[in-house]
N, C-alpha and C positions, 0 to 999 in steps of 0.2 A: 504494500500500500504506500502511495506517495504522500508526502506531507503537503498541507495546503499551500505553503510557501513555494515549494518546488512546482506544484501545479500552476500557481499564478505566474511564475517566471516563464514556464513553458508556454502558457497561453499568450502572454504579452509578446514573446518573441515570434509567435506565429501570427500576430496581428489581430487576434480576436479581442483583446482588451488593450486599450491605450495605456501607455506609460505616462502618467501625469506627474508633473512636478520634477522631472529630471531635466537637467540643463540641456541635454541633447534634444529632447522633445520640444522644449521651449524655443530653442534655436530653429528647429525645423518649422515650428509653427510661425515664428516671426518671419522666416524666409518665405514661407508660403504667402503670408499676408503682403509682404513687400513685393513679391512677384505679381500678385493680383493687382496691386495698386499701380505698379509700374507698367504692367501690360494692358491696363485699361485703355480703351480707344481714346484718342485725342479728338475732342469735338471742335468743330468750327466755331468761330465767334458768333455771338448773337447780339442784336441791337434792338432797341425799343421803338424804332421808327422804320418806315419804309423809305429806302433811298429815293430821292427825286432829283432828276437831272436839272430841273428848273431851280430847285432850292440850292443845289450845289453851285450852279452858275451864279445865282444871286449872292451867295455867301463867299465865293472865292475872291481873294484879294488880287490875285494875279492869274491870268490864263494865257498860256503860250502854246504854240506849235513848235516842237523841238525834236532834234535828231539825237539819238543815243550814239555817242562816238566811241568812247573808250573808258577804261577805268582811270580815275585819278588816284584811287586807293584800291588796290586789288584785294580780292577776298582771301581769307585765310582758309584753313582746312575745314572748318565747320561752317555749314550754311544754316540759316534760320528762316522761318516764315515771318519772324518779327522784323524789326529794323536792323538791316545788315550793317556791319562795320565797314564793308566795302562801299566805295562811292563811284557813281557813274557821272561822267562829264557829258553834258548835253550842249549842243549848239542851238540857240534860239533862232528859228527861221521866221517866226511871226509872233508879234505881241498882239493878243486879242484884247486884253485888259491889263492895266497896271504897268509896272516896270520891273523887269527881271534882268535887264542887261543883255549882253550878247551871249553869255554862257551861264549855265547852271550846273551845280554839283549837287547830286541827290544820293542818299543811301540807296543801294540796289545792287543787282547782279546783271551782267550782260548774258544774253542767251543767243543761241543760233536757231531758235525756234520762234515762229510767230505765235502771238497770243491775242488773236482778234476776239472781240466781243460778238457773240452770235445772236444777241438779242436785237429786237427792232429799235431803231432810233426814234425818240431819244432814249438812251439807255437808262434803265431803272435798276441796274445792278452792275457790279464790278466784273471785269473780264475774268475768264476761268482761272488765271493764275492767282487771283485774290480771294477765291472762294473757300479757303481753308486757313487754319492758323490764325494769323493776326488781323484778318479782314481787309488787307491791302495787298494788291499785286506788287511784288518787289523785283520782278525780272523784266528786262528790256531787251528786245531784239537789237543786236548790234547793227547800226545803220538804219534802224527803223525810226519812223516818225511817230510822235505821240502828242496828243493834246493833254497838257498838264494843267490841272486846276490846283492852285497853290494857296496856302495861307502861311503866315508867320507862326512859328512855334514859340514857346516861352523864351527861348534863347535869341529870338529875332531872325532865325534862319527860315527860308522858304521850305515848305514840306508838302508832300501829297498825302501824308498820313494824318488827315484831319476829318475826313468824312467816311467813316467805316462802311464798307461794302458798296460805296458809291463809285461812279465811273471817273475817278480823279486823274487817271493816267492811262487813257485808252490808246491803243495802237491804231494807226491809220493805214488804210489800204493804198491811199493816193492823196494828192493835193485837193481832190474833189470828193473826198470821203464824205458820205452823208452825215456822220457825226461831227466832223469839222464844220460843215455848212450849218448844221443845226446850232452848234455852240456859238458861232459868229452871229447868227440871227438872234439867238436868245440874249446875247450880250447887248446887241443893239436895242432889242425890245425893252430890256430892263433899264437901260440907260435913258430911254425915252419915257417909259411909264413909271419908273422907280419901283416897280413891283416884280 
C-alpha cells in the first residue's frame, strides 16, 4: 500500500493535480499570463468623431502639394506605426494655403510602393497605410506627390499628425488628381464663405 504523500506526488507529476505554491509553478503561471498579454492582437486606433475632408481643410493651417524626395534623417533598424524618428524631405511644388516655404521635413518613411486612397473624393478616411496603429499614414512613395494638410504642433513644427484617420497626407495620381482639385476648390470656398 502507498502512503498518501507518495500518491499525491505521483498524481501531481502526471498532471492530474496542480502543484500550487511552488516557485516553478508560479513562474510558469506568470509566463503564461505574460505570453497572453503580449500576444494579444494590437487594435487600430479609435476616434470619437467621423473624419470630414471639409473640416480638415477648414482647420488646416497650411496645405501644400509636395514631392517626397529623400531622407534627411534615415530610419534606424526599428520601424513604428507611430511617429518615426526618420525624417523625409519634401519639395513644395504648390502652396494651396498658408506658408510652408520651398521645403518641408516631416517624420516618415520612404517607400517604393504607392498608397493611393481608394475611397471616393472627397475622402472621408485616411489612405490604407494609416488604417492601423497610430491613425496616421507615415510612409511616402519616393518621388510621389502628396497633398499635405498641416498644423503646428506644440513645438511650433508643421505636422500631418493632427487629424486622426483623416486624409492629411494623401498621395496623388497626377497634377489633375480629383483630390487635389477638390482641396483647391474647398480652400477657395472656405476663404470666400468663412465656413
